[in-house]
N, C-alpha and C positions, 0 to 999 in steps of 0.2 A: 623271854628265856635267856638265861646267861650260860655261856660256855666257858668252862675253865680248862685251859690247856696245861696239862701236867707233864713237865719236861720240855725244856726249850733248846733241845738240840735241833738237828736238821729236820727231823720229823715234826717236832712241835712248831718250828718256824713255818714249815710248809702248810701245816694245818691252819695256822693263824692267817696266812695269806689267803687260803681257800675260803675261810669264813668271811674275811673282809671282802673278797671278790663276790661272794654271794649276796653281799649287801648288809651284813650286820654292822651296826655302828660300834664305836669303841667301847661304849658302856656295856655292850652285850658280850664282850670278850675280856677275860682276865687270864693272866699267866701265872704259873707256879713252877718254881724250880728251887729246890733246897740249896743248890750250889751256885746259883746265878744271881748276881746283884742287880741285873737288869730286869729280872722277873718282877711282876707286881707283888707277888707273895713268896716268902720263903718258909713260912710257917703254915702247914695245912689246916691246923685247927682255927687259926685266925681267918684264913680265907673262907673256910666253910661257915664260920659264924657270921662274918661280916657280909659276904656276898651271897651265900646260899645258892650256888650254881645248880642248874637243872641238869647239866651235862658235863661229864668229865671226859676230855679227849686225852687219853693216857698214852704216852709215848712207850715204845717197846721196852726201853731200858728200865722202866719203872714197874716193879712187880705189882700185879693186881692183888697179891696177898697182903699188902700193907694194911694194917688195921683200919686206918682212916678211910682208905678206899673201900674196904669191905663194909664199913659202917655207912658210908655214903650210899653204896649200892643197896644195902638193906633198907635204907630210908626212902628209896624210890628214885635216887639220882641215876640217870642213864649213864652207862659206861660205854664209850666208843673209842675209835682210834683214827689215826690219820689215813690208814688203809680204807676203813669203812667210809669215811667222808669222801674220799676220792671216788669210790664206787658209785656214789650218788650222781656223778656227772657222766657216767657211761651210758651209751645208747646201743649202738650196733657193734661195738668193738668185740673182738674175740680175745680171750685171755688164757694164757698158759701160766700156771704157777709151779715153781720149783722150790723144793726144800730138801733138807738132808744135813747130816752132820758135817760131811766134807764133800767137796766137788760141786756144790751148787753154784758158786760164782762162775766157775769155768763153764759149766753147763749152760747157765743163763747167757754168758757172753757168746758162746757158740750159737745158741738160738737167736741172739740178737744179730750176730753176723749173718745168719741165714735169713732172718726176717727182713732186714734192711736191704738185702740183695734184690728183693722184688717189691718191698713196701717201704719206700723212703721215709714214711711218716711213722713207722713202727716205734713204739716206746719200750725201752728197757730200763727197769728200775726196781723200786721197792727197797729191799735190804741191799740191793746192788747199787749203791751210790746215790741215785736220784730218788727222792721221796715220790710216791705215787701222786700225792696232791699237787706236785709241780706240773704234772701232766694235766690235771684237772684245771688248775689255774690258767695255764697257757691256752687250754681249749676254750674255756669260758671267756677269756680275754680276746680271743680271735687271733692270737699270735702264732698259732700252729694249727694245721689241719688235723682232722680226726685220724687216728691210727686204725688200720685194719686189724693189726695184731698188737697185743700188749704182752710183754714177757716180764713176769714178776719173780724176783727172788724173795722167798718168804722164810724168815727165821722162825724158830719155835716161839720166841717172844711175840712175834706178830700173829702167829696162829692162835695164841691165847685169846686174841681180841680182834676179830675181823668180821664181825657180823655184816652181812650184805655182800661179801665177796663171792662171786660166782665165776667158776673156771670152766672153760671148754675142755681143757686137757690139763693133766698134772704130771709131775715127776717127783720121785724121791731118789736122791742120789746114793744115800748110804745111811746106816744107823750104827753109830759107835758112841761110846760114852762121851758126854760133853755137858757142860753147864750144870754139873751136879751141885753147884753152889746155889742154884735157883730151884731145882726140882727135888721132890722127896727121895727119889731113887732113879735108877736107870730106866725102869719100865715107865715111870711117870713122864720122863723126857721123851721116850719113844712114842708113847701114846699121844703126846702133844704134837709131835711131828706128824703122826698119823691122822690128826684132825684135818689134814688136807683133803681127805676123802669126803668130809662133810660139806665141802664147798665146791666139789668137782662133779659136773654133769657127765663127763666122759670118762674114759679109762685113765688110770694113773700108771705111768711107766716106771719100772723099778730096775735099777742096776743089779744084775744077778750077783755081782762081786762086791756089793755094797755092805761089807761087814755083816752085821746081824740082820740086815734088811730082809733077805729072802726067808729066813727062819721066822722072823716076826710076822711077816705078811701071811705065812702059812697058817698062823693061829689067830689072825684078825681078819674079819670079813672086809672085802673091798673089791673093786673092779680093777684087779692088778694085771699088768702085762710085764713080764720079765724081759730084759734086754741083755744082749751079749754081743761083743764084736764079731764072734764067729757065726752070727745068725745068717741063715740063707737069704733072708729078706734084704740084708745089708750087703751081701757079697757083690752084687753088680755095681756098687757105688765106690769100691776101692778105697775104703776109709784108711787103709794102711799107708796110703800116700800122703796123709795129712802132715802138716808142719809140727803139730804138738808131739812132744816126746814123752815116752813112758806108757806102760801098760794101763795105768790108771786113767791117763788122758784118752787112750783109745776107748776105754769104758765110758768116759764122759761123752765122747763123740758119738759112740753107738747109741747112748741114751738120747742125745739131742737129735740125731738123725732119725731115730725111730719116731720121735715126736713129730718131726717135720714131715715124714711120710704119712703119718696118721692124720696130720692137719691138711694134707693135700698140697703142700708147698711145691713150687716148681724146682726143676733140676738145678737151677743156679743157686738155690739156697744151700744145697749140699756142697756145691763147689766152693762157695764162700766159707762154709764151715771148715772145709779141709785146708783152706788157705789161712785160717785164723792162727796167729803166731803165739797166742797165750796172753795171760794177764800179768801185770806187774805184781811183784811180791809173792808170786807163786812159782817156785822153781825158776826164778828169773836170773838170767846170766848177768851178774853185776860187774863182770870184767875180770881181767887177769893181772895179778901183781907178782912180779918176780917169778913168773912161770906157774903161779898157783891160781887156780880158778876159784872165784868167789861166787856163791850161789845164794840168792836172796829168796827165802821161803818164809818171810815174816808173817804171812797170813796163817801159817800152820799153828793153830791154837787148840788142836785136838791131837791126841796121841796117834791115832790112826794116820793122820796127815804126816806126822813126823816119821812114822815107819815107812810110808809110801815114798816120801822124799828121800829118805836115807837109802833105801834099796835102789831107787832110781839112779841116784848119784854113784853109789857103789858100782853099779853096772857099767858105768862109763870109765872106771879107773883100771889101770894096769895093776897086776899083783904087787908090784914093788912100791906102789904109791899109797898114800894114806888119806883118810877123810877126817877132818876136824869138825866135829858136830857141836854147835852151840845150842845149849838147852837152858831155859829159864824164863824169867819175866815175872809175872804175877800169877799165882796159883788159882785154879778154878776147881780145886778139890778133885782133881782127876787121878785115876789109878796109874801113877807113874810106873808101877811095877810092870805094866805092859811093855815097857821098853827094855826089860831085862833080856829079851831074846837077842838084842844087839850085842850083848857081851861076848857072844861066840865069834864075832867078826874082829879079827886081830888088826885089821886095817883102820878101825875107828878109834879116834882119840876123843873122849868126851870132855867138854868144857862147860861148866855150869855158871850161870850168872844171874844177877838180879835178886829181887825180893824172895823168890822161891828157889834160888839156886841150891841151897843146902837141902831143902825139902825134896827137890827133884833127884838130887844125888842119893840121898838116903833111901827114899821110897823106891827108886828104880833099881838100887843095888849096883849101879854102874860106878866105876872108878874114874876119878878125874878131879882136877882142881876146881875150886869155887871162887868166883870173882864177884865183887859187889855190884859191878855195872857191866853193860855190854862192851864198853870201851876197853876195859882191862882184858876181857876175854879175847877180843879181837887182836889186841896187841900181843897177847901170848901166842895166838894162832899164827900171826904174822912172823913172829920170831922163830917158831918151831917148824913151820911148813916148808917143804922143799919143792922145787920145780916138778910139776906133774901131779902134785897133791891137790886137794880141794878143801875149801872151807865152806861149810853149809850152815846158814842160819835157818833152823827149823825148830823154833823154841819150845813149842808145846804150851807155854804160859802166855797170858795176854801181855800187852805192851804197857799197861797202865801204871806200872810201877815207876817208870821213868820217861815214858813217851805219851803223846796225845792219843795215838792210835797205831795200828799195825803198819800203816803207810809211813808214818813218821819214823818208826823204828827201822823199816826197810830202807827208807831214804838215808837215814843215818849210816846204815851198813854200807850202802852204795857210795856215799860221800867219803867214808873211811878208805875204801878201796881207791877211789879217784884221787884222794889227797895224799896218800901215803907214798 
């Protein structure tokens, strides 16, 4: 049996390591990546004709709708994923899966902080930085003990292809328009997120304030449990004393805390969650320059995230001060018009940048200059902002027009502040 790994990013590399650790020899594994010169194949037709793989391990970033993948599946080739391979190595571990349009990384990080407070061998990963197969490889290699709890962030792309995934508990943080470049329409995207219920044996917790989530769940069957920071169940735990700032983060914390209580986690897990300071590139304080605060929200590639971040920062400003909001990057065919509500805020100055800067400006109906790159937008903000103002990078678009990923973009933003 020959495995073909399709896509050689972190997920593909981890899948390859796992197959090698299982004992497959080099002749039983081939790699494909149309953009990588290090892959065995860059032409799928050539790979399929020469190698005739029995299994395709398809990375999340590669659409299953590609004609050659559809043809392979129709001819009997098994389609699987890095997530599914990792599940083969599990025995007694308990697994929590978290998905959602926005807020899932913070919720997973909160759960990770809570789990590691009492289970030092807990694994936190999936779409959240560390591929799941890395846990499986380390476990099979004997370099790490078995986790009692595994916390997985699951993207919609991963939920398209995760046969064998079995969750004890699940959570959906929000449903708002996203990734419409990959899905037929918004409902198709929402339903893909909702596939989480097909893999979960226990209840799935939902953030009551998660955009379209509550309404969607009301018309789709599932073992749903709505969460809210004002819940009487959470009142004794004083979540309002947490370090995280903003109403949306209180909602993320309420969701994570509700899961922890349902899982029977000890009191120290909630204490650790409340002490969690937040994630890089998500409303991250990037420093102060000439009295102006710079806030790095590079991870915001959904318009709901942009709105949340903007209102959160506005709430910290005095009436006499302004907010310079940087919007742009690469477009995901998102409804930029949703940002039009921000036009009523006289304190906001809109700066558009990057590949979709002009698109974002036109589609949103917001007024502001358009710059070819983030650098020029930052220089403009630096020249215009006065002490007490804030500059917020919450772009809406992806980073791939001029950066490797959202981390690279956020680091560039922080370096600009530090070097100016």
